[in-house]
Biopython code that builds the backbone (N, CA, C, O; Angstrom):
import numpy as np
from Bio.PDB.StructureBuilder import StructureBuilder

atoms = [
    (1, "UNK", "N", (10.839, 58.927, 96.137)),
    (1, "UNK", "CA", (12.122, 59.079, 95.466)),
    (1, "UNK", "C", (11.915, 59.894, 94.194)),
    (1, "UNK", "O", (11.015, 59.600, 93.407)),
    (2, "UNK", "N", (12.730, 60.898, 93.995)),
    (2, "UNK", "CA", (12.606, 61.779, 92.831)),
    (2, "UNK", "C", (13.077, 61.077, 91.569)),
    (2, "UNK", "O", (14.003, 60.268, 91.621)),
    (3, "UNK", "N", (12.445, 61.378, 90.425)),
    (3, "UNK", "CA", (12.899, 60.776, 89.163)),
    (3, "UNK", "C", (14.277, 61.292, 88.788)),
    (3, "UNK", "O", (14.655, 62.395, 89.181)),
    (4, "UNK", "N", (15.033, 60.501, 88.029)),
    (4, "UNK", "CA", (16.378, 60.927, 87.651)),
    (4, "UNK", "C", (16.320, 62.112, 86.681)),
    (4, "UNK", "O", (15.394, 62.214, 85.877)),
    (5, "UNK", "N", (17.309, 63.002, 86.760)),
    (5, "UNK", "CA", (17.346, 64.117, 85.809)),
    (5, "UNK", "C", (17.636, 63.608, 84.397)),
    (5, "UNK", "O", (18.146, 62.501, 84.224)),
    (6, "UNK", "N", (17.311, 64.418, 83.391)),
    (6, "UNK", "CA", (17.536, 64.013, 81.998)),
    (6, "UNK", "C", (18.990, 63.668, 81.713)),
    (6, "UNK", "O", (19.271, 62.827, 80.859)),
    (7, "UNK", "N", (19.904, 64.298, 82.407)),
    (7, "UNK", "CA", (21.327, 64.039, 82.157)),
    (7, "UNK", "C", (21.682, 62.569, 82.362)),
    (7, "UNK", "O", (22.657, 62.090, 81.782)),
    (8, "UNK", "N", (20.923, 61.853, 83.164)),
    (8, "UNK", "CA", (21.215, 60.432, 83.389)),
    (8, "UNK", "C", (20.876, 59.586, 82.161)),
    (8, "UNK", "O", (21.257, 58.417, 82.093)),
    (9, "UNK", "N", (20.162, 60.164, 81.192)),
    (9, "UNK", "CA", (19.801, 59.453, 79.962)),
    (9, "UNK", "C", (20.737, 59.754, 78.798)),
    (9, "UNK", "O", (20.543, 59.225, 77.703)),
    (10, "UNK", "N", (21.749, 60.594, 79.012)),
    (10, "UNK", "CA", (22.680, 60.940, 77.930)),
    (10, "UNK", "C", (23.311, 59.656, 77.386)),
    (10, "UNK", "O", (23.698, 58.770, 78.149)),
    (11, "UNK", "N", (23.409, 59.569, 76.045)),
    (11, "UNK", "CA", (23.954, 58.418, 75.315)),
    (11, "UNK", "C", (23.114, 57.151, 75.468)),
    (11, "UNK", "O", (23.615, 56.038, 75.304)),
    (12, "UNK", "N", (21.827, 57.336, 75.784)),
    (12, "UNK", "CA", (20.893, 56.207, 75.850)),
    (12, "UNK", "C", (19.738, 56.492, 74.896)),
    (12, "UNK", "O", (19.426, 57.648, 74.610)),
    (13, "UNK", "N", (19.106, 55.422, 74.404)),
    (13, "UNK", "CA", (17.952, 55.578, 73.519)),
    (13, "UNK", "C", (16.746, 55.930, 74.377)),
    (13, "UNK", "O", (16.436, 55.249, 75.355)),
    (14, "UNK", "N", (16.065, 57.021, 73.987)),
    (14, "UNK", "CA", (14.917, 57.499, 74.750)),
    (14, "UNK", "C", (13.714, 57.698, 73.841)),
    (14, "UNK", "O", (13.840, 57.790, 72.620)),
    (15, "UNK", "N", (12.557, 57.761, 74.461)),
    (15, "UNK", "CA", (11.328, 58.121, 73.777)),
    (15, "UNK", "C", (10.901, 59.471, 74.334)),
    (15, "UNK", "O", (10.951, 59.697, 75.544)),
    (16, "UNK", "N", (10.485, 60.360, 73.455)),
    (16, "UNK", "CA", (10.014, 61.680, 73.855)),
    (16, "UNK", "C", (8.577, 61.841, 73.374)),
    (16, "UNK", "O", (8.313, 61.857, 72.171)),
    (17, "UNK", "N", (7.657, 61.960, 74.317)),
    (17, "UNK", "CA", (6.275, 62.283, 73.986)),
    (17, "UNK", "C", (6.170, 63.796, 74.057)),
    (17, "UNK", "O", (6.494, 64.408, 75.075)),
    (18, "UNK", "N", (5.711, 64.392, 72.959)),
    (18, "UNK", "CA", (5.689, 65.841, 72.871)),
    (18, "UNK", "C", (4.303, 66.399, 73.180)),
    (18, "UNK", "O", (3.300, 65.693, 73.084)),
    (19, "UNK", "N", (4.266, 67.672, 73.550)),
    (19, "UNK", "CA", (3.012, 68.357, 73.873)),
    (19, "UNK", "C", (2.030, 68.312, 72.705)),
    (19, "UNK", "O", (0.817, 68.319, 72.913)),
    (20, "UNK", "N", (2.554, 68.265, 71.468)),
    (20, "UNK", "CA", (1.679, 68.266, 70.289)),
    (20, "UNK", "C", (1.212, 66.861, 69.903)),
    (20, "UNK", "O", (0.543, 66.694, 68.883)),
    (21, "UNK", "N", (1.557, 65.844, 70.710)),
    (21, "UNK", "CA", (1.087, 64.483, 70.481)),
    (21, "UNK", "C", (2.037, 63.590, 69.715)),
    (21, "UNK", "O", (1.765, 62.400, 69.559)),
    (22, "UNK", "N", (3.157, 64.136, 69.226)),
    (22, "UNK", "CA", (4.093, 63.300, 68.462)),
    (22, "UNK", "C", (4.957, 62.458, 69.391)),
    (22, "UNK", "O", (5.216, 62.826, 70.537)),
    (23, "UNK", "N", (5.398, 61.307, 68.861)),
    (23, "UNK", "CA", (6.259, 60.373, 69.585)),
    (23, "UNK", "C", (7.566, 60.253, 68.818)),
    (23, "UNK", "O", (7.579, 59.758, 67.691)),
    (24, "UNK", "N", (8.672, 60.702, 69.419)),
    (24, "UNK", "CA", (9.976, 60.676, 68.763)),
    (24, "UNK", "C", (10.926, 59.832, 69.596)),
    (24, "UNK", "O", (10.988, 59.965, 70.818)),
    (25, "UNK", "N", (11.669, 58.959, 68.915)),
    (25, "UNK", "CA", (12.641, 58.079, 69.561)),
    (25, "UNK", "C", (14.017, 58.417, 69.004)),
    (25, "UNK", "O", (14.159, 58.676, 67.809)),
    (26, "UNK", "N", (15.032, 58.414, 69.867)),
    (26, "UNK", "CA", (16.389, 58.665, 69.395)),
    (26, "UNK", "C", (17.392, 58.554, 70.533)),
    (26, "UNK", "O", (17.029, 58.337, 71.690)),
    (27, "UNK", "N", (18.665, 58.710, 70.174)),
    (27, "UNK", "CA", (19.749, 58.663, 71.138)),
    (27, "UNK", "C", (19.915, 60.062, 71.734)),
    (27, "UNK", "O", (20.198, 61.019, 71.013)),
    (28, "UNK", "N", (19.739, 60.175, 73.051)),
    (28, "UNK", "CA", (19.860, 61.484, 73.703)),
    (28, "UNK", "C", (21.324, 61.890, 73.744)),
    (28, "UNK", "O", (22.155, 61.202, 74.339)),
    (29, "UNK", "N", (21.631, 63.010, 73.108)),
    (29, "UNK", "CA", (23.016, 63.498, 73.044)),
    (29, "UNK", "C", (23.238, 64.757, 73.865)),
    (29, "UNK", "O", (24.378, 65.097, 74.180)),
    (30, "UNK", "N", (22.169, 65.449, 74.211)),
    (30, "UNK", "CA", (22.344, 66.649, 75.009)),
    (30, "UNK", "C", (21.023, 67.151, 75.553)),
    (30, "UNK", "O", (19.956, 66.863, 75.011)),
    (31, "UNK", "N", (21.118, 67.918, 76.653)),
    (31, "UNK", "CA", (19.952, 68.532, 77.269)),
    (31, "UNK", "C", (20.425, 69.719, 78.095)),
    (31, "UNK", "O", (21.612, 69.849, 78.395)),
    (32, "UNK", "N", (19.488, 70.578, 78.455)),
    (32, "UNK", "CA", (19.845, 71.702, 79.313)),
    (32, "UNK", "C", (18.810, 71.870, 80.415)),
    (32, "UNK", "O", (17.895, 71.057, 80.545)),
    (33, "UNK", "N", (18.957, 72.928, 81.206)),
    (33, "UNK", "CA", (18.098, 73.134, 82.370)),
    (33, "UNK", "C", (16.643, 73.445, 82.003)),
    (33, "UNK", "O", (15.758, 73.334, 82.852)),
    (34, "UNK", "N", (16.386, 73.832, 80.754)),
    (34, "UNK", "CA", (15.011, 74.100, 80.324)),
    (34, "UNK", "C", (14.417, 72.906, 79.566)),
    (34, "UNK", "O", (13.367, 73.028, 78.936)),
    (35, "UNK", "N", (15.079, 71.781, 79.629)),
    (35, "UNK", "CA", (14.644, 70.519, 79.020)),
    (35, "UNK", "C", (14.643, 70.532, 77.497)),
    (35, "UNK", "O", (13.966, 69.712, 76.877)),
    (36, "UNK", "N", (15.396, 71.459, 76.875)),
    (36, "UNK", "CA", (15.663, 71.334, 75.447)),
    (36, "UNK", "C", (16.488, 70.065, 75.297)),
    (36, "UNK", "O", (17.400, 69.822, 76.087)),
    (37, "UNK", "N", (16.175, 69.251, 74.287)),
    (37, "UNK", "CA", (16.937, 68.012, 74.113)),
    (37, "UNK", "C", (17.414, 67.868, 72.673)),
    (37, "UNK", "O", (16.780, 68.348, 71.734)),
    (38, "UNK", "N", (18.549, 67.194, 72.529)),
    (38, "UNK", "CA", (19.108, 66.874, 71.216)),
    (38, "UNK", "C", (19.072, 65.357, 71.078)),
    (38, "UNK", "O", (19.635, 64.629, 71.896)),
    (39, "UNK", "N", (18.392, 64.894, 70.018)),
    (39, "UNK", "CA", (18.325, 63.465, 69.729)),
    (39, "UNK", "C", (19.029, 63.188, 68.415)),
    (39, "UNK", "O", (18.863, 63.922, 67.440)),
    (40, "UNK", "N", (19.817, 62.123, 68.397)),
    (40, "UNK", "CA", (20.527, 61.672, 67.200)),
    (40, "UNK", "C", (19.901, 60.352, 66.762)),
    (40, "UNK", "O", (19.354, 59.618, 67.585)),
    (41, "UNK", "N", (19.983, 60.048, 65.455)),
    (41, "UNK", "CA", (19.375, 58.827, 64.908)),
    (41, "UNK", "C", (17.886, 58.778, 65.259)),
    (41, "UNK", "O", (17.339, 57.715, 65.553)),
    (42, "UNK", "N", (17.251, 59.933, 65.222)),
    (42, "UNK", "CA", (15.860, 60.041, 65.658)),
    (42, "UNK", "C", (14.884, 59.631, 64.558)),
    (42, "UNK", "O", (15.163, 59.765, 63.367)),
    (43, "UNK", "N", (13.740, 59.132, 64.994)),
    (43, "UNK", "CA", (12.637, 58.836, 64.090)),
    (43, "UNK", "C", (11.333, 59.030, 64.843)),
    (43, "UNK", "O", (11.279, 58.919, 66.068)),
    (44, "UNK", "N", (10.287, 59.321, 64.089)),
    (44, "UNK", "CA", (8.967, 59.514, 64.669)),
    (44, "UNK", "C", (8.116, 58.283, 64.385)),
    (44, "UNK", "O", (8.098, 57.781, 63.262)),
    (45, "UNK", "N", (7.417, 57.803, 65.396)),
    (45, "UNK", "CA", (6.447, 56.734, 65.207)),
    (45, "UNK", "C", (5.090, 57.389, 65.002)),
    (45, "UNK", "O", (4.599, 58.125, 65.858)),
    (46, "UNK", "N", (4.495, 57.105, 63.846)),
    (46, "UNK", "CA", (3.221, 57.723, 63.497)),
    (46, "UNK", "C", (2.146, 56.646, 63.545)),
    (46, "UNK", "O", (2.165, 55.696, 62.762)),
    (47, "UNK", "N", (1.214, 56.805, 64.469)),
    (47, "UNK", "CA", (0.143, 55.825, 64.657)),
    (47, "UNK", "C", (-1.113, 56.294, 63.938)),
    (47, "UNK", "O", (-1.384, 57.490, 63.838)),
    (48, "UNK", "N", (-1.876, 55.318, 63.436)),
    (48, "UNK", "CA", (-3.120, 55.594, 62.728)),
    (48, "UNK", "C", (-4.099, 54.474, 63.053)),
    (48, "UNK", "O", (-3.740, 53.298, 63.001)),
    (49, "UNK", "N", (-5.325, 54.832, 63.386)),
    (49, "UNK", "CA", (-6.325, 53.828, 63.753)),
    (49, "UNK", "C", (-6.709, 52.945, 62.573)),
    (49, "UNK", "O", (-7.123, 51.802, 62.769)),
    (50, "UNK", "N", (-6.578, 53.458, 61.347)),
    (50, "UNK", "CA", (-7.009, 52.709, 60.167)),
    (50, "UNK", "C", (-5.863, 52.072, 59.391)),
    (50, "UNK", "O", (-6.098, 51.231, 58.523)),
    (51, "UNK", "N", (-4.641, 52.458, 59.687)),
    (51, "UNK", "CA", (-3.480, 51.932, 58.966)),
    (51, "UNK", "C", (-2.420, 51.503, 59.971)),
    (51, "UNK", "O", (-2.500, 51.823, 61.157)),
    (52, "UNK", "N", (-1.441, 50.785, 59.484)),
    (52, "UNK", "CA", (-0.364, 50.328, 60.356)),
    (52, "UNK", "C", (0.550, 51.493, 60.733)),
    (52, "UNK", "O", (0.624, 52.497, 60.026)),
    (53, "UNK", "N", (1.243, 51.339, 61.859)),
    (53, "UNK", "CA", (2.182, 52.343, 62.325)),
    (53, "UNK", "C", (3.286, 52.528, 61.285)),
    (53, "UNK", "O", (3.768, 51.556, 60.704)),
    (54, "UNK", "N", (3.678, 53.764, 61.058)),
    (54, "UNK", "CA", (4.784, 54.052, 60.154)),
    (54, "UNK", "C", (5.851, 54.810, 60.910)),
    (54, "UNK", "O", (5.579, 55.434, 61.936)),
    (55, "UNK", "N", (7.079, 54.750, 60.392)),
    (55, "UNK", "CA", (8.205, 55.481, 60.984)),
    (55, "UNK", "C", (8.704, 56.511, 59.987)),
    (55, "UNK", "O", (8.779, 56.248, 58.787)),
    (56, "UNK", "N", (9.042, 57.681, 60.494)),
    (56, "UNK", "CA", (9.594, 58.750, 59.688)),
    (56, "UNK", "C", (10.986, 59.064, 60.212)),
    (56, "UNK", "O", (11.136, 59.564, 61.327)),
    (57, "UNK", "N", (12.010, 58.771, 59.407)),
    (57, "UNK", "CA", (13.389, 59.047, 59.810)),
    (57, "UNK", "C", (13.607, 60.550, 59.899)),
    (57, "UNK", "O", (13.251, 61.286, 58.979)),
    (58, "UNK", "N", (14.192, 61.010, 61.007)),
    (58, "UNK", "CA", (14.413, 62.436, 61.229)),
    (58, "UNK", "C", (15.889, 62.810, 61.296)),
    (58, "UNK", "O", (16.248, 63.949, 60.997)),
    (59, "UNK", "N", (16.751, 61.869, 61.683)),
    (59, "UNK", "CA", (18.178, 62.176, 61.829)),
    (59, "UNK", "C", (18.446, 62.853, 63.162)),
    (59, "UNK", "O", (18.073, 62.331, 64.213)),
    (60, "UNK", "N", (19.096, 64.019, 63.124)),
    (60, "UNK", "CA", (19.388, 64.788, 64.335)),
    (60, "UNK", "C", (18.291, 65.826, 64.517)),
    (60, "UNK", "O", (17.986, 66.583, 63.596)),
    (61, "UNK", "N", (17.697, 65.862, 65.712)),
    (61, "UNK", "CA", (16.647, 66.837, 65.993)),
    (61, "UNK", "C", (16.900, 67.534, 67.321)),
    (61, "UNK", "O", (17.483, 66.961, 68.241)),
    (62, "UNK", "N", (16.455, 68.768, 67.402)),
    (62, "UNK", "CA", (16.443, 69.520, 68.651)),
    (62, "UNK", "C", (14.976, 69.748, 68.983)),
    (62, "UNK", "O", (14.223, 70.280, 68.168)),
    (63, "UNK", "N", (14.579, 69.347, 70.173)),
    (63, "UNK", "CA", (13.196, 69.530, 70.610)),
    (63, "UNK", "C", (13.206, 70.548, 71.750)),
    (63, "UNK", "O", (13.880, 70.369, 72.765)),
    (64, "UNK", "N", (12.445, 71.612, 71.552)),
    (64, "UNK", "CA", (12.357, 72.659, 72.580)),
    (64, "UNK", "C", (11.749, 72.104, 73.857)),
    (64, "UNK", "O", (10.806, 71.313, 73.818)),
    (65, "UNK", "N", (12.290, 72.518, 74.971)),
    (65, "UNK", "CA", (11.824, 72.036, 76.255)),
    (65, "UNK", "C", (10.354, 72.271, 76.521)),
    (65, "UNK", "O", (9.704, 71.464, 77.187)),
    (66, "UNK", "N", (9.813, 73.385, 76.000)),
    (66, "UNK", "CA", (8.391, 73.652, 76.241)),
    (66, "UNK", "C", (7.477, 72.754, 75.421)),
    (66, "UNK", "O", (6.260, 72.788, 75.603)),
    (67, "UNK", "N", (8.042, 71.946, 74.515)),
    (67, "UNK", "CA", (7.251, 70.981, 73.753)),
    (67, "UNK", "C", (7.444, 69.548, 74.271)),
    (67, "UNK", "O", (6.832, 68.618, 73.745)),
    (68, "UNK", "N", (8.279, 69.364, 75.285)),
    (68, "UNK", "CA", (8.545, 68.034, 75.846)),
    (68, "UNK", "C", (7.528, 67.749, 76.947)),
    (68, "UNK", "O", (7.435, 68.497, 77.920)),
    (69, "UNK", "N", (6.765, 66.664, 76.790)),
    (69, "UNK", "CA", (5.825, 66.248, 77.834)),
    (69, "UNK", "C", (6.471, 65.200, 78.733)),
    (69, "UNK", "O", (6.448, 65.329, 79.957)),
    (70, "UNK", "N", (7.056, 64.148, 78.119)),
    (70, "UNK", "CA", (7.661, 63.045, 78.872)),
    (70, "UNK", "C", (8.885, 62.543, 78.117)),
    (70, "UNK", "O", (8.863, 62.435, 76.891)),
    (71, "UNK", "N", (9.952, 62.237, 78.849)),
    (71, "UNK", "CA", (11.124, 61.577, 78.272)),
    (71, "UNK", "C", (11.415, 60.354, 79.130)),
    (71, "UNK", "O", (11.473, 60.441, 80.357)),
    (72, "UNK", "N", (11.596, 59.215, 78.470)),
    (72, "UNK", "CA", (11.904, 57.994, 79.201)),
    (72, "UNK", "C", (12.877, 57.126, 78.433)),
    (72, "UNK", "O", (12.937, 57.176, 77.204)),
    (73, "UNK", "N", (13.638, 56.331, 79.164)),
    (73, "UNK", "CA", (14.603, 55.424, 78.522)),
    (73, "UNK", "C", (13.865, 54.252, 77.879)),
    (73, "UNK", "O", (12.913, 53.715, 78.444)),
    (74, "UNK", "N", (14.322, 53.868, 76.691)),
    (74, "UNK", "CA", (13.747, 52.733, 75.963)),
    (74, "UNK", "C", (14.444, 51.454, 76.408)),
    (74, "UNK", "O", (15.672, 51.407, 76.472)),
    (75, "UNK", "N", (13.676, 50.428, 76.711)),
    (75, "UNK", "CA", (14.216, 49.092, 76.951)),
    (75, "UNK", "C", (14.388, 48.479, 75.561)),
    (75, "UNK", "O", (13.427, 47.972, 74.982)),
    (76, "UNK", "N", (15.606, 48.523, 75.028)),
    (76, "UNK", "CA", (15.837, 48.118, 73.639)),
    (76, "UNK", "C", (15.531, 46.641, 73.398)),
    (76, "UNK", "O", (15.097, 46.276, 72.305)),
    (77, "UNK", "N", (15.747, 45.796, 74.387)),
    (77, "UNK", "CA", (15.427, 44.378, 74.231)),
    (77, "UNK", "C", (13.939, 44.170, 74.046)),
    (77, "UNK", "O", (13.515, 43.434, 73.155)),
    (78, "UNK", "N", (13.145, 44.816, 74.883)),
    (78, "UNK", "CA", (11.692, 44.701, 74.792)),
    (78, "UNK", "C", (11.171, 45.407, 73.542)),
    (78, "UNK", "O", (10.304, 44.876, 72.848)),
    (79, "UNK", "N", (11.690, 46.598, 73.250)),
    (79, "UNK", "CA", (11.241, 47.362, 72.087)),
    (79, "UNK", "C", (11.519, 46.598, 70.789)),
    (79, "UNK", "O", (10.720, 46.654, 69.854)),
    (80, "UNK", "N", (12.640, 45.890, 70.732)),
    (80, "UNK", "CA", (12.998, 45.128, 69.544)),
    (80, "UNK", "C", (12.101, 43.921, 69.298)),
    (80, "UNK", "O", (12.016, 43.429, 68.173)),
    (81, "UNK", "N", (11.432, 43.441, 70.345)),
    (81, "UNK", "CA", (10.548, 42.280, 70.203)),
    (81, "UNK", "C", (9.151, 42.660, 69.714)),
    (81, "UNK", "O", (8.401, 41.804, 69.245)),
    (82, "UNK", "N", (8.807, 43.930, 69.824)),
    (82, "UNK", "CA", (7.470, 44.379, 69.416)),
    (82, "UNK", "C", (7.447, 44.557, 67.909)),
    (82, "UNK", "O", (8.347, 45.178, 67.344)),
    (83, "UNK", "N", (6.430, 44.021, 67.253)),
    (83, "UNK", "CA", (6.284, 44.171, 65.801)),
    (83, "UNK", "C", (5.497, 45.459, 65.540)),
    (83, "UNK", "O", (4.296, 45.438, 65.271)),
    (84, "UNK", "N", (6.219, 46.576, 65.631)),
    (84, "UNK", "CA", (5.603, 47.895, 65.528)),
    (84, "UNK", "C", (4.857, 48.084, 64.214)),
    (84, "UNK", "O", (3.839, 48.775, 64.178)),
    (85, "UNK", "N", (5.350, 47.478, 63.130)),
    (85, "UNK", "CA", (4.718, 47.671, 61.831)),
    (85, "UNK", "C", (3.313, 47.061, 61.775)),
    (85, "UNK", "O", (2.569, 47.323, 60.829)),
    (86, "UNK", "N", (2.945, 46.261, 62.762)),
    (86, "UNK", "CA", (1.621, 45.657, 62.797)),
    (86, "UNK", "C", (0.670, 46.354, 63.773)),
    (86, "UNK", "O", (-0.489, 45.959, 63.905)),
    (87, "UNK", "N", (1.159, 47.380, 64.448)),
    (87, "UNK", "CA", (0.362, 48.074, 65.457)),
    (87, "UNK", "C", (-0.553, 49.114, 64.803)),
    (87, "UNK", "O", (-0.124, 49.900, 63.959)),
    (88, "UNK", "N", (-1.812, 49.096, 65.213)),
    (88, "UNK", "CA", (-2.774, 50.134, 64.828)),
    (88, "UNK", "C", (-3.099, 50.919, 66.098)),
    (88, "UNK", "O", (-3.144, 50.345, 67.186)),
    (89, "UNK", "N", (-3.318, 52.189, 65.969)),
    (89, "UNK", "CA", (-3.694, 52.982, 67.136)),
    (89, "UNK", "C", (-3.819, 54.440, 66.765)),
    (89, "UNK", "O", (-3.333, 54.872, 65.720)),
    (90, "UNK", "N", (-4.468, 55.189, 67.621)),
    (90, "UNK", "CA", (-4.631, 56.603, 67.359)),
    (90, "UNK", "C", (-3.425, 57.386, 67.819)),
    (90, "UNK", "O", (-2.801, 57.058, 68.828)),
    (91, "UNK", "N", (-3.102, 58.430, 67.068)),
    (91, "UNK", "CA", (-2.064, 59.375, 67.470)),
    (91, "UNK", "C", (-2.534, 60.047, 68.763)),
    (91, "UNK", "O", (-3.730, 60.284, 68.934)),
    (92, "UNK", "N", (-1.612, 60.352, 69.667)),
    (92, "UNK", "CA", (-1.985, 61.065, 70.893)),
    (92, "UNK", "C", (-2.500, 62.454, 70.537)),
    (92, "UNK", "O", (-2.019, 63.084, 69.595)),
    (93, "UNK", "N", (-3.463, 62.914, 71.287)),
    (93, "UNK", "CA", (-3.980, 64.264, 71.051)),
    (93, "UNK", "C", (-3.054, 65.276, 71.732)),
    (93, "UNK", "O", (-2.425, 64.960, 72.742)),
    (94, "UNK", "N", (-2.969, 66.489, 71.182)),
    (94, "UNK", "CA", (-2.134, 67.524, 71.812)),
    (94, "UNK", "C", (-2.617, 67.844, 73.223)),
    (94, "UNK", "O", (-3.800, 67.701, 73.533)),
    (95, "UNK", "N", (-1.696, 68.276, 74.066)),
    (95, "UNK", "CA", (-2.035, 68.704, 75.418)),
    (95, "UNK", "C", (-2.591, 70.123, 75.341)),
    (95, "UNK", "O", (-1.996, 71.000, 74.714)),
    (96, "UNK", "N", (-3.719, 70.335, 75.975)),
    (96, "UNK", "CA", (-4.354, 71.656, 75.987)),
    (96, "UNK", "C", (-4.289, 72.199, 77.397)),
    (96, "UNK", "O", (-4.702, 71.532, 78.345)),
    (97, "UNK", "N", (-3.771, 73.408, 77.538)),
    (97, "UNK", "CA", (-3.648, 74.034, 78.877)),
    (97, "UNK", "C", (-4.806, 74.953, 79.140)),
    (97, "UNK", "O", (-4.879, 75.566, 80.205)),
]
sb = StructureBuilder()
sb.init_structure("model")
sb.init_model(0)
sb.init_chain("A")
sb.init_seg("    ")
for serial, (resi, resn, name, xyz) in enumerate(atoms, 1):
    if name == "N":
        sb.init_residue(resn, " ", resi, " ")
    sb.init_atom(name, np.array(xyz, "f"), 0.0, 1.0, " ", f" {name:<3s}", serial, name[0])
structure = sb.get_structure()
């Protein structure tokens, strides 16, 4: 079974893992055939092996499709139960082609 197109995530909270290793979460407001996406109420989760995870508020962002690695819907109930501020971990490394 093929995965759903990005349009099925419109007006839902999604996580976007980018080619450069960044993790951005926000409300998907738009997308196109080249996977450019518009996120509203967006923030970046910044992981560090030596410090606790931090969040950087971004507001409205446009992410170019060629920088999108993965987009998935967030389970808000499960995500809300995780104490993200206590998580330690390494930032994802950029994808190298």
